[in-house]
Backbone bond lengths (Angstrom), bond angles and torsions (degrees), N, CA, C in turn:
res aa  C-N    CA-C-N  psi(-1)  N-CA   C-N-CA  omega(-1)  CA-C   N-CA-C  phi
1 M - - - 1.457 - - 1.535 109.81 -
2 R 1.323 116.78 152.42 1.466 121.16 -176.99 1.523 110.37 -100.84
3 Y 1.326 116.34 125.44 1.450 121.18 178.33 1.518 109.89 -137.70
4 K 1.325 115.13 148.11 1.452 120.47 175.51 1.521 108.31 -112.30
5 G 1.355 116.90 120.58 1.455 121.39 179.44 1.517 112.22 76.09
6 K 1.328 115.97 -175.35 1.460 121.54 178.14 1.522 110.08 -70.67
7 I 1.314 115.26 144.03 1.460 121.61 -179.10 1.520 109.34 -112.17
8 F 1.342 116.09 134.89 1.467 121.80 -179.67 1.521 109.15 -123.20
9 R 1.324 114.70 150.80 1.461 121.14 177.90 1.517 108.82 -153.05
10 P 1.324 119.25 157.06 1.469 120.84 171.92 1.527 109.76 -64.14
11 F 1.341 116.42 150.21 1.466 117.85 -177.21 1.517 112.04 -65.00
12 S 1.337 118.26 -22.15 1.464 120.57 177.98 1.524 112.45 -75.11
13 E 1.342 117.01 -7.14 1.463 121.49 178.14 1.539 111.26 -102.53
14 A 1.312 115.83 23.92 1.468 120.39 -175.53 1.522 113.05 -60.26
15 N 1.331 117.77 -29.88 1.462 121.08 -177.65 1.522 112.84 -101.90
16 S 1.324 117.07 15.00 1.457 121.33 -178.57 1.523 111.72 -93.29
17 Y 1.322 115.87 149.53 1.465 120.57 168.23 1.526 107.25 -73.82
18 L 1.317 117.56 127.26 1.457 122.91 -177.08 1.525 109.02 -94.82
19 L 1.332 115.63 111.92 1.458 122.17 -179.53 1.522 108.59 -105.73
20 Q 1.321 116.85 113.49 1.465 121.03 -177.75 1.530 109.52 -81.16
21 C 1.336 115.00 105.09 1.462 121.43 -179.84 1.525 111.91 -96.53
22 T 1.317 116.18 -34.46 1.459 120.68 172.98 1.523 107.93 -123.18
23 I 1.294 114.87 158.66 1.462 120.73 174.22 1.515 107.37 -108.08
24 G 1.322 116.88 116.77 1.456 120.85 -178.06 1.519 113.21 81.60
25 C 1.322 115.28 -164.58 1.465 124.27 -175.69 1.524 109.61 -119.68
26 S 1.320 117.06 137.58 1.466 120.86 -177.06 1.528 112.13 -67.38
27 H 1.323 117.53 -22.64 1.471 121.61 179.64 1.536 110.24 -97.76
28 N 1.302 116.53 -64.94 1.470 124.23 171.35 1.527 113.82 53.34
29 Q 1.337 117.27 38.31 1.462 120.81 178.57 1.527 113.30 -123.39
30 C 1.316 118.66 -1.72 1.461 121.09 -176.54 1.536 109.80 -62.06
31 T 1.323 115.78 133.53 1.466 120.62 -171.51 1.516 113.57 -68.33
32 F 1.330 117.64 -21.42 1.464 122.29 -174.26 1.526 112.59 -97.71
33 C 1.318 117.61 -11.02 1.459 121.67 -169.31 1.522 111.54 -100.31
34 G 1.329 115.45 127.94 1.454 120.73 177.17 1.518 112.75 -114.95
35 M 1.331 117.05 15.42 1.458 120.55 -170.06 1.529 113.87 -68.68
36 Y 1.320 118.03 -37.91 1.466 119.33 -170.99 1.529 112.61 -124.29
37 K 1.314 117.13 26.36 1.462 120.04 -176.56 1.527 112.15 -68.78
38 D 1.325 117.51 -18.07 1.463 120.35 -178.64 1.528 112.37 -94.55
39 K 1.350 117.00 9.48 1.462 120.05 -175.63 1.528 111.68 -128.61
40 Q 1.314 115.83 145.39 1.456 121.36 169.86 1.516 107.49 -99.02
41 Y 1.316 116.15 128.53 1.461 120.28 -172.61 1.525 111.64 -62.33
42 Q 1.323 115.05 133.60 1.464 121.01 172.43 1.521 108.89 -157.40
43 I 1.315 115.24 154.62 1.460 121.57 176.31 1.523 107.92 -97.44
44 R 1.309 116.61 127.51 1.459 120.27 -179.94 1.521 110.44 -70.31
45 G 1.326 115.79 151.85 1.456 120.77 179.06 1.519 112.05 -66.13
46 L 1.317 116.62 146.48 1.460 121.11 -177.76 1.530 111.44 -61.76
47 D 1.313 117.18 -41.00 1.467 119.40 179.12 1.533 111.18 -61.74
48 E 1.324 115.69 -39.17 1.462 120.51 178.70 1.525 110.96 -64.91
49 I 1.328 116.04 -41.46 1.469 120.75 178.64 1.528 110.39 -64.79
50 K 1.326 116.55 -42.56 1.463 119.68 179.19 1.527 111.40 -64.36
51 T 1.315 116.22 -35.97 1.465 119.72 176.31 1.522 110.52 -62.77
52 D 1.337 116.40 -41.68 1.468 120.17 177.66 1.529 111.33 -62.25
53 I 1.314 116.47 -38.46 1.465 120.20 178.85 1.530 110.00 -63.41
54 R 1.329 117.07 -42.71 1.471 120.64 178.04 1.528 110.51 -64.62
55 M 1.342 116.61 -38.54 1.465 120.12 177.30 1.527 110.70 -62.84
56 A 1.341 115.92 -40.47 1.466 120.23 178.82 1.522 110.85 -64.47
57 K 1.330 116.40 -38.02 1.463 120.78 177.70 1.524 110.41 -62.10
58 D 1.331 116.00 -44.24 1.463 120.13 179.81 1.528 111.42 -65.15
59 Y 1.323 116.24 -36.14 1.467 120.74 -174.80 1.531 111.92 -82.39
60 Y 1.350 116.57 -47.29 1.464 120.63 -173.04 1.529 113.21 -96.01
61 G 1.322 116.64 -23.12 1.450 118.47 -168.95 1.521 108.49 80.34
62 D 1.307 117.15 -131.02 1.466 121.38 178.36 1.532 109.65 -88.01
63 I 1.327 117.51 144.65 1.466 121.60 177.89 1.527 109.64 -135.49
64 E 1.345 115.54 161.85 1.459 121.41 -176.63 1.524 113.84 -108.13
65 K 1.342 116.95 -24.06 1.458 119.55 -173.69 1.529 110.91 -134.18
66 V 1.345 115.65 139.13 1.461 121.98 176.82 1.520 108.94 -133.64
67 F 1.325 115.48 140.32 1.466 120.67 172.88 1.514 108.20 -120.54
68 L 1.335 116.06 128.02 1.460 122.05 -179.66 1.525 109.93 -87.77
69 C 1.327 116.29 116.33 1.463 122.57 178.43 1.532 107.94 -99.60
70 D 1.328 121.32 166.63 1.453 127.13 2.82 1.537 110.19 -90.88
71 G 1.349 114.66 -108.48 1.445 119.06 -166.89 1.514 116.79 -82.39
72 D 1.333 118.33 -12.87 1.460 117.11 -169.58 1.523 110.29 -164.33
73 A 1.333 116.59 59.76 1.465 119.98 -174.68 1.520 112.87 -63.01
74 I 1.327 117.36 -21.49 1.466 119.13 -178.67 1.531 111.49 -69.15
75 A 1.337 116.87 -11.12 1.462 120.79 176.13 1.528 111.81 -71.44
76 I 1.314 116.86 -15.28 1.464 120.92 178.79 1.525 109.84 -66.32
77 Q 1.317 116.18 145.86 1.459 122.20 177.11 1.520 110.11 -50.84
78 T 1.325 117.16 137.13 1.463 120.90 -172.63 1.514 112.80 -59.04
79 D 1.335 118.00 -42.77 1.468 118.89 -178.46 1.529 111.97 -64.45
80 I 1.348 116.84 -32.02 1.458 120.48 176.67 1.525 110.57 -70.78
81 L 1.334 115.90 -43.53 1.466 119.57 177.65 1.524 111.39 -60.34
82 L 1.314 116.42 -40.39 1.462 120.17 178.59 1.524 110.83 -62.59
83 E 1.324 116.49 -38.00 1.463 119.83 179.04 1.532 110.95 -68.92
84 I 1.346 116.40 -37.45 1.467 120.24 176.89 1.529 110.00 -63.02
85 L 1.322 116.56 -45.17 1.460 120.50 179.54 1.523 110.98 -63.32
86 H 1.331 116.97 -41.85 1.470 120.47 178.29 1.521 110.48 -61.13
87 E 1.334 116.22 -42.96 1.464 120.51 -179.84 1.529 111.06 -63.17
88 L 1.323 116.44 -40.98 1.460 120.57 -179.88 1.530 111.19 -64.03
89 Y 1.324 116.88 -49.70 1.460 119.75 -176.75 1.530 112.11 -70.52
90 S 1.339 116.79 -27.05 1.464 120.07 176.19 1.527 111.46 -74.07
91 T 1.331 115.38 -32.63 1.462 120.77 -175.93 1.520 112.50 -81.16
92 F 1.345 116.01 -36.16 1.462 120.36 -174.55 1.537 109.99 -117.00
93 P 1.328 118.31 97.94 1.469 121.46 -176.35 1.528 114.31 -58.47
94 S 1.347 116.78 -29.18 1.471 119.92 -177.35 1.522 113.27 -91.38
95 L 1.330 117.84 3.93 1.461 120.56 -176.97 1.526 110.62 -62.13
96 R 1.332 115.66 126.19 1.464 120.70 -178.26 1.527 112.66 -126.27
97 H 1.341 117.22 -6.42 1.461 119.53 -174.09 1.525 110.26 -149.77
98 V 1.337 116.38 127.24 1.459 121.98 168.54 1.523 107.75 -129.48
99 G 1.324 116.04 124.68 1.464 120.99 179.74 1.511 110.83 -125.68
100 T 1.334 116.01 166.27 1.457 120.88 177.72 1.521 109.91 -161.33
101 Y 1.342 115.77 153.13 1.455 119.93 164.84 1.529 107.92 -68.38
102 V 1.328 116.34 147.74 1.469 120.41 174.41 1.521 109.04 -133.20
103 G 1.308 116.66 136.60 1.454 121.22 172.99 1.520 109.79 -86.87
104 P 1.334 117.81 147.39 1.471 118.99 -178.16 1.521 113.22 -62.79
105 M 1.329 118.63 -42.99 1.459 120.12 -178.34 1.524 111.25 -70.51
106 S 1.326 117.25 -38.90 1.467 120.09 177.25 1.526 110.41 -63.03
107 T 1.331 116.13 -37.94 1.464 120.32 178.09 1.520 110.54 -64.62
108 L 1.322 116.86 -42.69 1.463 120.93 -179.12 1.520 112.47 -65.62
109 K 1.319 116.52 -22.86 1.471 119.75 179.02 1.520 112.45 -77.28
110 K 1.328 116.84 -11.36 1.460 121.50 173.95 1.524 108.71 -93.17
111 D 1.347 117.48 129.81 1.461 117.65 175.52 1.525 108.84 -79.79
112 M 1.331 116.03 171.41 1.462 120.15 -174.01 1.519 112.36 -60.92
113 S 1.313 116.83 -36.52 1.468 119.01 -179.72 1.529 110.80 -64.73
114 E 1.323 117.67 -36.36 1.462 121.24 177.99 1.524 110.71 -66.70
115 L 1.334 116.48 -45.27 1.458 119.81 179.48 1.528 111.13 -62.02
116 K 1.332 116.70 -39.59 1.458 119.89 179.34 1.528 111.34 -69.16
117 Q 1.333 117.09 -34.71 1.462 120.03 174.99 1.526 110.74 -62.42
118 L 1.329 115.78 -42.79 1.467 120.14 179.39 1.520 110.74 -64.02
119 R 1.326 115.67 -40.21 1.475 118.91 177.95 1.524 110.58 -64.48
120 A 1.328 116.85 -44.22 1.461 120.70 -179.44 1.526 111.16 -64.18
121 A 1.337 116.18 -30.16 1.464 121.22 -179.74 1.525 112.24 -81.01
122 G 1.338 117.16 -7.42 1.456 119.41 174.11 1.506 116.84 115.01
123 L 1.344 118.13 8.56 1.467 118.88 172.52 1.525 106.80 -77.98
124 G 1.315 115.64 103.80 1.456 119.59 -169.26 1.506 115.93 -95.02
125 K 1.345 117.67 -26.89 1.463 119.19 -173.01 1.517 110.95 -141.59
126 A 1.325 115.49 137.21 1.466 122.25 178.15 1.520 108.99 -124.84
127 Y 1.326 114.78 134.93 1.464 121.95 178.55 1.527 107.81 -108.32
128 L 1.324 116.57 112.20 1.457 122.62 -175.52 1.531 110.17 -109.88
129 G 1.321 116.44 121.10 1.456 120.68 177.12 1.518 110.91 -79.80
130 V 1.322 116.09 90.31 1.468 121.03 179.02 1.526 110.00 -75.75
131 E 1.302 117.05 -42.76 1.471 126.69 178.34 1.520 112.59 70.75
132 T 1.322 117.81 -51.38 1.468 122.87 -178.29 1.517 109.27 -160.59
133 G 1.325 115.44 156.97 1.459 119.71 172.17 1.511 112.19 -98.90
134 D 1.328 116.92 1.38 1.458 122.12 -176.14 1.531 110.60 -81.28
135 E 1.310 116.30 120.06 1.471 122.38 -175.82 1.527 112.43 -56.95
136 R 1.312 115.69 -50.42 1.467 120.28 -177.39 1.518 111.62 -63.84
137 L 1.314 116.25 -39.26 1.456 120.77 -178.00 1.536 111.21 -69.91
138 L 1.329 117.01 -38.16 1.466 119.88 176.13 1.526 110.69 -58.17
139 K 1.327 116.04 -39.92 1.463 120.19 178.78 1.527 110.96 -68.32
140 E 1.323 116.71 -41.82 1.464 120.93 -178.45 1.530 112.02 -62.95
141 V 1.325 116.34 -37.22 1.469 118.93 -178.08 1.530 111.40 -89.87
142 R 1.320 116.61 5.50 1.479 123.45 173.76 1.524 112.30 60.38
143 K 1.315 114.16 46.46 1.465 118.94 -179.57 1.526 111.71 -71.72
144 G 1.323 117.07 -23.87 1.458 120.20 174.81 1.508 115.44 93.06
145 V 1.335 117.51 0.83 1.459 121.60 177.82 1.527 109.50 -141.53
146 T 1.329 115.52 159.58 1.455 120.93 172.24 1.525 109.30 -81.73
147 A 1.317 116.16 170.68 1.465 119.86 177.36 1.527 110.81 -62.78
148 N 1.324 117.08 -38.70 1.468 120.14 178.78 1.522 111.41 -66.23
149 E 1.329 116.71 -37.99 1.469 119.64 177.66 1.526 110.65 -67.81
150 M 1.318 116.57 -41.05 1.460 119.96 176.66 1.528 110.33 -60.14
151 L 1.325 115.79 -45.25 1.459 120.74 179.52 1.524 110.66 -60.25
152 Q 1.319 117.00 -44.56 1.459 120.39 -178.14 1.516 111.91 -65.25
153 A 1.337 116.56 -39.00 1.460 119.60 177.45 1.532 110.44 -59.11
154 G 1.331 116.06 -46.07 1.455 119.85 179.17 1.518 112.88 -64.76
155 K 1.321 116.52 -42.91 1.465 120.70 -179.85 1.522 111.32 -64.12
156 N 1.331 116.24 -36.65 1.464 119.35 178.54 1.525 111.15 -64.25
157 L 1.328 116.32 -41.03 1.462 119.77 178.55 1.525 111.11 -64.01
158 V 1.322 116.36 -42.87 1.465 120.59 178.87 1.524 110.41 -62.89
159 E 1.332 116.43 -45.28 1.466 120.60 -178.40 1.529 111.61 -63.73
160 S 1.321 116.54 -32.60 1.464 119.88 -178.99 1.529 112.35 -72.76
161 G 1.328 116.29 -14.47 1.459 120.46 -179.21 1.512 114.10 97.27
162 I 1.339 116.78 -1.37 1.462 120.39 176.91 1.524 108.89 -74.36
163 N 1.312 115.90 133.68 1.460 122.29 179.94 1.533 108.56 -68.64
164 L 1.322 116.91 114.97 1.462 121.20 -173.95 1.524 112.03 -99.23
165 S 1.323 114.97 126.46 1.462 122.67 172.23 1.523 107.32 -117.72
166 I 1.326 117.13 121.28 1.461 119.39 179.92 1.529 109.76 -106.41
167 M 1.322 114.41 151.19 1.458 121.23 179.12 1.512 108.72 -117.74
168 V 1.345 116.66 134.90 1.460 121.89 177.50 1.526 108.54 -126.72
169 L 1.325 115.11 158.19 1.468 120.31 -174.78 1.527 111.16 -116.18
170 L 1.316 115.88 110.55 1.458 121.00 172.61 1.527 108.56 -68.21
171 G 1.328 116.17 137.40 1.459 120.18 177.41 1.509 114.88 85.54
172 L 1.339 118.06 6.65 1.458 120.77 -174.31 1.521 113.11 -65.90
173 A 1.328 116.91 -26.86 1.464 120.19 179.61 1.522 112.74 -86.98
174 G 1.329 117.04 -8.94 1.456 120.20 -176.78 1.520 111.35 76.50
175 K 1.336 115.41 -175.53 1.459 120.78 179.83 1.529 110.58 -66.84
176 G 1.339 115.65 150.84 1.455 119.86 175.45 1.513 112.97 117.85
177 P 1.337 116.95 -179.26 1.468 121.99 -174.66 1.516 114.43 -64.94
178 R 1.315 117.50 -20.77 1.465 118.71 -178.35 1.528 112.12 -71.53
179 S 1.316 116.46 -14.34 1.457 120.31 175.70 1.525 110.74 -58.78
180 Y 1.319 116.59 -45.13 1.467 120.77 -179.69 1.530 110.40 -66.02
181 E 1.318 117.27 -41.31 1.469 121.33 178.81 1.529 110.01 -60.47
182 H 1.321 115.76 -43.38 1.466 121.34 178.46 1.528 110.49 -60.21
183 A 1.322 117.00 -47.66 1.460 120.42 -177.97 1.527 111.73 -65.38
184 M 1.326 116.66 -41.73 1.466 120.18 179.89 1.523 111.47 -65.40
185 A 1.322 116.54 -44.90 1.466 120.19 -179.59 1.525 111.25 -65.92
186 T 1.330 115.95 -32.52 1.460 120.18 178.62 1.524 111.03 -70.91
187 A 1.322 116.84 -39.45 1.468 120.12 174.42 1.521 110.50 -62.13
188 E 1.331 116.38 -40.82 1.466 120.63 -178.14 1.527 111.89 -65.57
189 I 1.348 117.18 -45.33 1.463 118.48 -178.72 1.525 110.51 -68.10
190 T 1.326 117.40 -31.22 1.465 121.23 176.27 1.516 110.28 -64.53
191 N 1.332 116.67 -44.98 1.465 120.94 178.93 1.517 111.76 -59.91
192 E 1.327 116.74 -39.86 1.459 120.79 -177.66 1.525 112.12 -77.31
193 M 1.310 116.58 -34.41 1.471 121.28 -176.49 1.522 111.81 -76.60
194 K 1.333 116.18 -36.53 1.466 123.19 179.50 1.534 113.68 59.60
195 P 1.326 117.67 54.84 1.467 119.73 174.78 1.523 110.12 -72.27
196 R 1.321 115.72 169.84 1.464 119.69 175.88 1.523 111.02 -89.36
197 Y 1.331 116.15 -29.27 1.463 121.68 -179.29 1.527 110.03 -129.32
198 L 1.322 115.47 144.90 1.459 122.29 172.51 1.527 107.79 -129.31
199 A 1.320 116.27 115.66 1.461 121.16 178.36 1.520 108.58 -106.87
200 A 1.330 116.24 124.51 1.463 121.23 177.80 1.520 109.38 -103.53
201 L 1.321 115.65 129.31 1.456 123.01 173.61 1.519 107.54 -118.27
202 T 1.317 117.37 164.27 1.462 121.65 -179.97 1.525 109.57 -112.53
203 V 1.324 115.63 132.85 1.460 121.22 -178.94 1.529 110.69 -54.34
204 T 1.318 115.02 128.54 1.458 122.59 177.01 1.522 108.07 -132.92
205 P 1.326 118.31 109.20 1.472 119.87 -177.80 1.527 111.90 -59.57
206 I 1.325 115.50 126.68 1.458 122.35 -176.52 1.527 108.86 -109.04
207 P 1.335 117.71 130.53 1.470 119.58 176.82 1.526 111.78 -51.53
208 Q 1.323 115.35 146.10 1.464 124.63 179.49 1.525 112.93 76.43
209 T 1.341 117.50 10.52 1.463 119.92 173.97 1.521 109.88 -106.11
210 V 1.321 115.18 160.21 1.467 120.95 177.34 1.517 110.32 -60.97
211 L 1.339 116.57 -42.10 1.464 119.96 -178.91 1.522 111.21 -61.51
212 Y 1.303 117.29 -42.55 1.466 121.43 179.67 1.529 110.45 -59.44
213 R 1.317 115.92 -43.06 1.471 119.88 -179.77 1.530 110.69 -66.75
214 K 1.329 116.55 -35.59 1.466 119.63 177.40 1.524 111.00 -66.03
215 V 1.316 116.58 -38.63 1.471 120.12 176.73 1.519 110.31 -63.23
216 R 1.316 116.83 -44.08 1.466 120.88 -179.44 1.524 112.03 -63.56
217 R 1.341 116.93 -31.77 1.468 120.92 -179.91 1.524 112.22 -86.40
218 G 1.323 117.18 -2.67 1.451 120.86 -179.11 1.516 113.65 79.66
219 E 1.334 117.70 18.43 1.457 121.87 -178.55 1.529 112.68 -93.35
220 F 1.315 116.36 -8.77 1.460 121.46 178.25 1.514 107.77 -142.65
221 E 1.332 116.29 127.53 1.460 121.24 -179.02 1.522 109.44 -107.44
222 V 1.315 115.84 116.09 1.463 121.25 -177.73 1.520 110.37 -68.82
223 M 1.328 116.12 136.66 1.456 120.88 179.42 1.516 111.49 -72.57
224 D 1.337 115.93 151.14 1.456 119.00 176.04 1.526 109.46 -84.06
225 A 1.329 115.59 176.52 1.459 121.25 -174.64 1.522 112.51 -57.16
226 F 1.327 116.77 -45.76 1.463 119.93 -176.02 1.530 111.79 -69.05
227 E 1.311 116.59 -32.68 1.467 119.53 177.66 1.526 110.95 -67.48
228 T 1.330 117.49 -37.28 1.466 118.93 176.79 1.528 110.87 -68.04
229 L 1.345 116.56 -32.78 1.465 119.35 177.04 1.527 111.32 -68.62
230 E 1.327 117.19 -31.88 1.465 120.25 175.10 1.530 109.85 -61.96
231 E 1.327 116.71 -39.42 1.466 119.80 176.83 1.529 111.03 -64.99
232 M 1.318 116.03 -42.94 1.456 119.37 178.43 1.526 110.95 -61.48
233 K 1.316 115.81 -38.43 1.465 120.60 178.49 1.528 111.05 -62.85
234 V 1.324 117.32 -42.11 1.470 121.08 177.72 1.530 110.14 -60.89
235 L 1.323 116.78 -41.06 1.463 119.70 177.49 1.523 110.66 -58.87
236 F 1.323 116.20 -49.76 1.461 120.00 -178.40 1.528 111.79 -61.37
237 E 1.316 116.16 -38.82 1.467 120.27 -177.32 1.520 112.76 -71.33
238 H 1.331 117.89 -26.43 1.471 119.34 -170.77 1.522 114.50 -116.22
239 I 1.311 118.13 -7.09 1.464 119.04 171.15 1.519 107.74 -77.59
240 S 1.334 115.89 124.58 1.461 120.02 -172.90 1.519 113.85 -112.37
241 I 1.328 118.39 -10.60 1.455 119.81 -179.17 1.525 110.21 -71.73
242 D 1.321 115.01 157.21 1.458 120.27 -174.51 1.528 110.69 -103.90
243 N 1.329 115.21 157.67 1.465 123.28 176.96 1.527 112.86 59.74
244 L 1.313 117.15 35.03 1.462 122.51 175.10 1.524 108.90 -93.08
245 K 1.307 116.37 120.49 1.460 120.69 178.37 1.530 108.57 -81.20
246 F 1.322 116.24 115.24 1.463 120.71 177.72 1.519 108.68 -95.19
247 V 1.332 115.60 125.87 1.458 121.68 -178.49 1.524 107.98 -116.70
248 G 1.320 115.93 106.62 1.455 119.94 -176.75 1.518 113.83 -123.41
249 V 1.331 116.09 28.39 1.467 119.69 -176.40 1.525 112.91 -100.16
250 H 1.329 116.45 10.07 1.465 119.03 179.29 1.523 110.45 -57.69
251 A 1.321 115.67 148.17 1.472 120.90 -174.94 1.519 113.53 -62.80
252 S 1.333 117.94 -18.38 1.468 120.21 179.26 1.522 112.27 -77.92
253 N 1.324 117.41 -17.61 1.463 121.00 -174.56 1.524 112.31 -82.14
254 Y 1.314 115.53 143.33 1.461 120.78 179.83 1.528 111.91 -74.72
255 L 1.323 116.62 -35.19 1.463 120.85 -177.92 1.528 109.15 -124.02
256 P 1.325 117.86 105.28 1.465 119.71 178.53 1.520 110.04 -67.20
257 I 1.326 116.06 127.53 1.461 119.64 -179.70 1.527 109.56 -153.29
258 N 1.319 115.69 133.19 1.462 122.98 177.73 1.520 109.07 -126.52
259 G 1.314 115.66 161.16 1.451 119.28 174.73 1.509 111.18 166.01
260 T 1.326 115.05 175.69 1.464 121.75 178.83 1.523 108.90 -114.79
261 L 1.314 115.00 124.43 1.467 119.90 174.52 1.535 107.89 -92.21
262 Q 1.303 117.63 130.14 1.452 129.18 14.93 1.539 113.56 -98.88
263 K 1.304 117.73 -6.28 1.463 121.60 -171.53 1.522 112.52 -55.02
264 D 1.328 116.78 -43.34 1.463 121.10 -174.52 1.532 112.89 -103.18
265 K 1.310 117.17 14.35 1.459 121.20 -174.27 1.528 112.42 -57.65
266 G 1.332 117.20 -46.13 1.463 120.55 -178.53 1.514 111.69 -60.50
267 R 1.332 116.52 -46.15 1.463 120.64 179.95 1.516 111.61 -63.65
268 M 1.324 116.99 -41.55 1.460 121.16 -177.39 1.526 111.00 -67.16
269 L 1.338 116.36 -41.69 1.467 119.67 177.51 1.523 111.12 -67.02
270 E 1.326 116.59 -38.27 1.471 119.85 178.77 1.522 110.75 -62.26
271 T 1.325 116.92 -40.58 1.468 121.36 178.87 1.521 110.42 -60.76
272 I 1.328 116.23 -47.11 1.469 119.87 -179.43 1.525 111.01 -67.37
273 N 1.322 116.83 -45.34 1.466 120.31 -177.62 1.523 111.78 -60.79
274 N 1.322 117.10 -38.90 1.468 120.08 179.07 1.519 111.39 -61.47
275 V 1.322 116.41 -41.71 1.465 120.50 179.55 1.524 110.66 -68.75
276 L 1.341 116.21 -42.43 1.463 119.98 -178.76 1.527 112.15 -67.19
277 E 1.319 116.72 -42.91 1.465 120.41 -177.31 1.525 112.03 -67.12
278 N 1.307 116.37 -36.87 1.465 120.64 -176.50 1.524 113.07 -96.17
279 R 1.336 115.86 -4.60 1.473 120.44 -174.72 1.527 109.80 46.68
280 D 1.342 113.20 49.89 1.453 121.62 -171.89 1.531 110.78 -86.41
281 T 1.303 117.26 93.29 1.463 121.09 179.74 1.531 112.29 -70.03
282 G 1.331 116.20 -18.48 1.457 119.73 179.06 1.519 112.96 -65.17
283 K 1.333 116.90 -21.24 1.463 120.82 179.50 1.534 111.72 -89.24
284 L 1.316 117.00 -5.43 1.466 121.16 -174.25 1.523 111.62 -100.34
285 R 1.315 115.22 153.63 1.463 120.01 171.95 1.522 108.84 -66.86
286 D 1.312 115.51 138.06 1.459 120.18 173.63 1.519 109.51 -70.28
287 E 1.332 116.49 148.91 1.460 120.88 -179.65 1.527 111.48 -54.84
288 N 1.316 117.36 -34.36 1.456 120.50 -177.37 1.517 112.89 -71.70
289 T 1.334 116.89 -16.23 1.469 119.56 -178.92 1.524 112.00 -103.83
290 R 1.330 117.62 -3.15 1.456 121.22 177.35 1.530 110.29 -84.04
291 G 1.300 115.57 152.75 1.458 119.56 179.05 1.511 111.07 -171.31
292 L 1.332 115.23 -172.69 1.474 120.03 178.62 1.529 110.38 -113.36
């Protein structure tokens, strides 16, 4: 398969064919993200994308899952995206899932009829990097939208019928009282947005990012393992929507934990509380085994 630069995908897309529709991210300014710093954003030509699809057919035969790369495929013109989806479903008879990362501003630029067309054409899942519900923190990390805009982007995806998975970052506010504000605001935006999945990752300073440089200058203090678990606990205590799949097994997290809120809330809180009360490092991932 043909790819330009490093390719990233959600861990739940591990078995998907990765189709690079854009190169890089249309926003690419978030202070914590180092994923696309080596790329200048561009949309690949439709003929080139179709050629890649034919190459995938020759190589894999029939497939069931596709993930559209890079960072923000929904920024592509709707009629082009519809043609890509048509080509995929025409080429692979067993295809049952197409997912993509979505940027909040790119999502807001699509009206509801466009989002519903994409859903009807087979765009089944969108991964939205919410990071936090805290207005001030969103601005500090240069997410490019307000909390209300982020909320609206998520609500639009849900209303269109696209399966929404949001990602949040434990430790994004650093040490101090703002950690609690971040966790509370994140629980609140989750309740209002009503995604189907919530994936929590833990902030890990990446070289060549603004956040990394702030850490080196002493302007940002990274939280320790137990402090990030306190944030996770606040999320569990204050998320009130039902049937939310919580995915906390990402390699960046100190304590891998999965479950469905509210069904598994008691068990999930008990797991965290036991670690916090006993300061049990034996239950945590070692720093050498954590990653992104």
